[in-house]
C-alpha positions in Angstrom: 101.3 84.9 56.3 103.4 83.3 59.0 100.6 83.9 61.4 98.0 82.5 59.2 100.1 79.5 58.3 100.7 78.8 62.0 97.0 79.1 62.6 96.2 76.7 59.9 98.9 74.4 61.1 97.4 74.4 64.6 94.0 73.8 63.3 95.2 70.9 61.2 96.9 69.4 64.2 93.7 69.8 66.2 91.7 68.2 63.5 94.0 65.2 63.1 94.0 64.5 66.8 90.3 64.4 66.7 90.4 62.0 63.8 92.9 59.9 65.7 90.8 59.8 68.8 87.7 58.9 66.9 89.5 56.2 65.0 90.9 54.8 68.2 87.4 54.7 69.8 86.0 52.9 66.7 88.9 50.4 66.9 88.2 49.9 70.5 84.5 49.2 69.8 85.5 46.8 67.1 87.9 45.0 69.4 85.3 44.7 72.1 82.8 43.3 69.6 85.3 40.9 68.3 86.1 39.7 71.9 82.4 39.2 72.5 82.1 37.2 69.4 85.3 35.2 70.3 83.9 34.4 73.8 80.6 33.2 72.4 82.4 31.1 69.8 84.8 29.7 72.4 81.9 28.6 74.7 80.2 26.9 71.8 83.3 25.3 70.7 84.0 24.0 74.3 80.5 22.4 74.5 81.0 20.7 71.2 84.5 19.6 72.2 83.2 18.1 75.5 80.5 16.1 73.6 83.0 14.8 71.1 85.4 13.9 73.9 82.7 11.8 75.6 81.9 10.0 72.4 85.6 9.3 71.9 85.8 7.9 75.4 82.9 5.6 74.9 84.4 4.4 71.6 87.7 3.8 73.3 86.0 1.7 76.1 84.0 -0.3 73.6 87.1 -1.0 71.5 89.0 -1.9 74.7 86.3 -4.4 75.8 86.1 -5.9 72.3 89.8 -6.3 72.2 89.9 -7.9 75.7 87.2 -10.4 74.7 88.9 -11.3 71.4 92.3 -11.6 73.1 91.2 -13.3 76.3 93.1 -16.5 75.4 96.3 -14.5 74.9 98.5 -13.9 77.9 98.2 -10.4 79.3 101.3 -8.7 80.4 100.8 -5.2 81.8 104.5 -4.7 82.2 105.1 -5.0 78.4 103.2 -1.7 77.8 105.6 0.0 80.2 108.7 -1.4 78.5 109.6 -3.8 81.3 110.4 -7.4 80.5 109.2 -10.4 82.6 112.7 -11.2 83.6 113.0 -7.8 85.3 109.8 -8.2 87.3 110.3 -9.1 91.0 109.7 -12.8 91.9 106.7 -13.2 94.2 107.2 -15.7 97.1 104.4 -17.3 99.0 104.0 -15.8 102.5 104.3 -18.0 105.5 101.2 -18.7 107.5 100.8 -16.8 110.7 101.7 -18.5 113.9 98.7 -19.6 116.0 99.1 -19.7 119.8 96.8 -22.3 121.3 95.2 -21.5 124.6 94.3 -24.3 127.1 90.6 -24.8 127.3 89.0 -23.9 130.6 87.7 -27.2 132.1 85.8 -25.7 135.0 86.1 -26.2 138.7 84.5 -29.6 138.7 87.0 -31.3 136.4 89.3 -33.8 138.2 92.8 -33.0 137.0 94.1 -36.2 138.6 91.7 -38.5 136.7 94.2 -39.4 134.0 97.1 -40.1 136.4 94.9 -42.3 138.5 93.8 -44.3 135.5 97.4 -44.7 134.5 98.3 -45.9 137.9 95.4 -48.3 137.8 96.7 -49.8 134.6 100.2 -50.1 136.0 98.8 -52.0 139.0 96.8 -54.2 136.8 99.8 -55.1 134.7 101.7 -55.8 137.9 99.1 -58.2 139.2 99.1 -60.0 135.8 102.8 -60.4 136.0 102.7 -61.7 139.5 100.0 -64.2 138.7 102.1 -65.7 135.9 105.3 -65.9 138.1 105.8 -68.9 140.3 104.9 -68.4 144.0 107.7 -67.4 146.3 108.0 -67.1 150.1 107.6 -63.4 150.1 104.4 -63.4 147.9 102.3 -62.7 150.9 104.2 -59.5 151.7 104.3 -58.4 148.1 100.5 -58.9 147.7 99.8 -56.9 150.9 102.0 -54.1 149.7 100.2 -54.2 146.3 96.8 -54.1 148.0 97.9 -51.1 150.1 99.0 -49.3 146.9 95.8 -50.2 145.2 93.7 -48.9 148.1 95.5 -45.5 148.2 96.1 -44.9 144.5 92.8 -46.0 143.0 89.5 -44.4 144.2 87.1 -46.8 145.8 84.4 -45.9 143.3 86.4 -47.5 140.4 86.8 -50.7 142.4 83.0 -50.8 143.2 82.2 -50.3 139.5 84.4 -53.2 138.5 82.9 -55.5 141.1 79.3 -54.5 140.2 80.0 -55.3 136.5 81.3 -58.7 137.4 78.3 -59.6 139.4 76.0 -60.5 136.5 73.6 -62.6 138.8 72.3 -59.6 140.7 69.2 -59.2 138.4 68.1 -62.9 138.6 65.5 -63.8 141.1 62.1 -65.4 141.7 59.0 -63.5 140.5 55.5 -64.9 141.3 53.5 -62.3 139.4 54.8 -62.0 135.8 51.6 -60.6 134.1 49.9 -57.3 134.3 47.3 -57.0 137.0 43.7 -57.2 135.8 42.1 -55.7 138.9 39.0 -53.7 138.2 37.0 -51.2 140.2 33.9 -52.5 141.9 30.7 -52.1 139.9 28.6 -49.1 141.3 25.4 -51.2 140.9 26.8 -54.0 143.0 27.8 -51.5 145.7 24.3 -50.1 145.7 22.8 -53.6 146.1 25.3 -54.5 148.8 25.7 -51.3 150.9 27.4 -53.2 153.7 30.1 -54.5 151.5 29.1 -58.1 151.4 30.1 -58.6 147.7 30.6 -62.1 146.2 34.2 -63.1 146.7 36.1 -64.7 143.8 37.9 -67.9 144.2 41.6 -68.1 145.0 42.5 -69.0 141.4 40.4 -66.1 140.1 42.1 -63.7 142.5 45.6 -64.9 141.5 44.8 -64.4 137.8 43.5 -60.9 138.6 46.8 -59.9 140.2 49.0 -61.2 137.4 49.9 -64.7 138.4 50.4 -67.0 135.4 48.6 -70.3 135.1 51.8 -72.3 135.7 51.8 -71.0 139.3 48.2 -71.7 140.2 47.5 -73.5 143.6 47.0 -76.9 142.0 50.4 -76.9 140.2 53.6 -78.3 141.6 55.9 -76.0 139.7 59.1 -75.3 141.6 60.4 -71.9 142.5 63.2 -70.8 140.1 65.6 -68.0 141.0 66.8 -67.5 137.4 63.9 -65.3 136.3 64.0 -61.6 135.5 61.6 -58.8 136.4 59.3 -58.1 133.5 58.4 -54.7 134.9 54.7 -55.6 134.7 52.0 -53.6 136.4 51.3 -54.7 140.0 48.5 -53.9 142.4 49.3 -52.3 145.8 51.1 -54.7 148.0 49.1 -53.7 151.1 45.8 -54.4 149.2 47.1 -57.8 147.9 48.1 -58.8 151.4 44.7 -57.8 152.8 42.9 -59.7 150.1 45.1 -62.8 150.5 44.2 -63.2 154.1 40.6 -64.1 153.1 41.8 -67.3 151.5 43.7 -68.8 154.5 41.3 -71.8 154.6 41.2 -72.3 150.8 42.8 -75.3 149.2 46.3 -74.6 148.0 46.8 -71.5 150.2 50.0 -72.6 151.8 51.6 -73.1 148.4 50.4 -69.7 147.2 51.5 -68.0 150.5 55.1 -69.4 150.1 55.3 -68.3 146.5 53.9 -64.9 147.3 56.3 -63.9 150.2 59.4 -65.2 148.3 58.7 -62.9 145.3 61.5 -60.4 145.0 59.2 -57.4 144.6 57.0 -58.5 147.5 60.0 -59.2 149.7 61.5 -55.7 149.0 58.3 -53.9 149.8 57.6 -52.3 153.2 54.1 -53.5 153.4 54.8 -57.3 153.4 56.9 -57.3 156.6 57.7 -60.0 159.1 54.8 -59.0 161.3 52.2 -59.7 158.6 53.9 -62.9 157.5 54.2 -64.3 161.0 50.5 -63.5 161.6 49.5 -65.5 158.6 52.0 -68.3 159.4 50.4 -68.6 162.8 47.2 -69.8 161.2 48.9 -72.6 159.3 50.3 -76.0 160.3 54.1 -76.0 160.8 54.7 -79.5 159.4 52.5 -78.9 156.4 54.3 -75.6 155.8 57.7 -77.2 155.9 56.7 -80.1 153.6 55.2 -77.7 151.1 58.2 -75.4 151.2 60.7 -78.2 150.6 58.5 -79.4 147.6 58.8 -75.9 146.0 62.3 -74.9 146.9 65.5 -76.8 146.2 67.7 -77.7 149.3 70.7 -75.7 148.1 68.8 -72.5 147.3 70.1 -70.8 150.5 69.0 -67.4 149.2 65.4 -68.4 149.5 66.0 -70.2 152.8 67.4 -66.9 154.2 64.6 -64.9 152.7 61.8 -67.1 154.3 63.7 -67.1 157.6 63.7 -63.3 157.6 60.0 -63.1 156.6 59.0 -65.7 159.2 61.7 -65.8 162.0 59.9 -68.7 163.7 60.7 -71.0 160.9 64.4 -70.4 160.9 65.4 -73.2 163.4 62.9 -75.8 162.1 63.9 -75.2 158.5 67.6 -75.6 159.3 66.9 -78.8 161.1 64.8 -80.1 158.2 67.7 -79.3 155.7 70.5 -80.7 157.9 69.0 -83.0 160.5 71.3 -83.6 163.6 74.1 -81.8 161.8 77.1 -80.6 163.7 79.9 -78.2 162.8 81.7 -80.8 160.8 78.7 -81.1 158.4 78.7 -77.3 157.9 82.4 -77.3 157.3 82.0 -80.0 154.6 79.2 -78.0 152.9 81.3 -74.9 153.1 84.3 -76.5 151.3 81.9 -78.1 148.7 80.5 -74.7 147.7 83.9 -73.0 147.9 85.7 -75.5 145.7 83.0 -75.5 143.1 83.2 -71.6 143.1 79.5 -71.2 143.8 80.2 -68.1 145.8 76.7 -66.8 145.7 75.3 -69.9 147.3 78.2 -69.9 149.8 77.4 -66.4 150.8 73.7 -67.1 151.6 74.7 -70.5 153.2 76.9 -68.7 155.7 74.3 -66.0 156.3 71.7 -68.7 156.9 73.6 -70.8 159.4 75.4 -68.1 161.4 73.6 -67.0 164.5 71.5 -70.1 164.9 71.5 -72.5 167.8 73.8 -74.8 165.9 76.3 -72.0 165.1 75.9 -69.2 167.6 77.6 -65.8 167.5 81.2 -65.5 168.8 84.6 -66.9 168.2 84.9 -70.7 167.7 87.0 -73.0 165.6 84.6 -73.4 162.7 84.1 -69.6 162.2 87.9 -69.0 162.4 88.4 -71.7 159.8 85.8 -70.0 157.5 87.6 -66.7 157.9 91.1 -68.1 157.0 89.7 -70.0 154.0 87.9 -67.0 152.6 90.9 -64.7 153.2 93.0 -67.0 151.1 90.5 -67.0 148.3 90.1 -63.2 148.4 93.8 -62.8 147.6 93.3 -64.6 144.3 90.5 -62.5 143.0 88.0 -59.7 143.6 84.7 -61.7 143.8 82.0 -59.5 145.3 80.4 -62.3 147.3 83.7 -63.3 149.0 84.4 -59.7 149.9 81.0 -59.3 151.5 81.3 -62.7 153.2 84.7 -61.8 154.6 83.3 -58.6 156.1 80.3 -60.4 157.6 82.5 -63.1 159.3 84.7 -60.4 160.8 81.6 -58.7 162.2 80.3 -62.1 163.4 83.6 -62.8 165.3 83.6 -59.5 167.1 80.1 -59.9 168.5 
């Protein structure tokens, strides 16, 4: 019995263990199935949660934008949300501007660094001269003026002085101009050249020729219009000077040629040209009568226009002596001295310059040292100390050259 019962007990134990193992396997399968279902459910729940989260985020942004638009007029204080009052916020101070270091501009190697100091010295010298001119003259004025002139010569460049002198000489553009209209010269007709192969074309009259080269009607041969030195160059078109000189020679025997010849050679543009030289003028003058030439010349030119007297004497050297005698007959040095003082006291420095240039070197006043030229030098030297007139400066240099010859 005991054996049987033991056997039964062992069997029962075996059987229960089997049951337990089977039950545990079934529970394991159920647990695995439940985990799979939970995993699928969790993944689905996460997708739904993410979508709902995005929708909530959009709703929050929309509500935030609406609230910001509605409360735009209200003051916004981001520190209040954090529990910080305005009094506790740090005070913001404006920052100072950054310091800028200026760099000197590079002026280049051609810039004159001494330009400004020289101009300042020039102004100081000018003020000194003004003060000296207002003060009464003293015995040592001569030494002070010489000292001032030496300072002026060393401190101020010569170019500045020349510029001032050039601006003060406002008469330099006034002169005599014979041809004031544009030239109307035309090329020769080819048909006329064919009919006249040897060049024997019909020659126009002197008046027609003058009109063609730009001479106005007021200066025609039959007029007695005097030569004026207050005219200005109109910059009109002119024919070639060499061609005009060549054509003018054909009218030597025409009536009124002497008057035309004098007006032509005294023209400023003709006088400055290289083609109308003293050789050509002397050749034409040799075909004329000297007495008739002088009478016609004095009818056209005023006696005190020494610039034109000097000009015609350089164009025709043979007329220099006879013209001086016609202007000052039997004149001695005393007559020239009186004329010199007359022009100097009237401050007609331009006429004085050409007067001295016209009379010096002639038979009545030859080159070299003499009493009259020394007197001229001293008088001009005194006047040069009172001003900076260009004509007096040139005249002073010319007389010094005249005395050294």
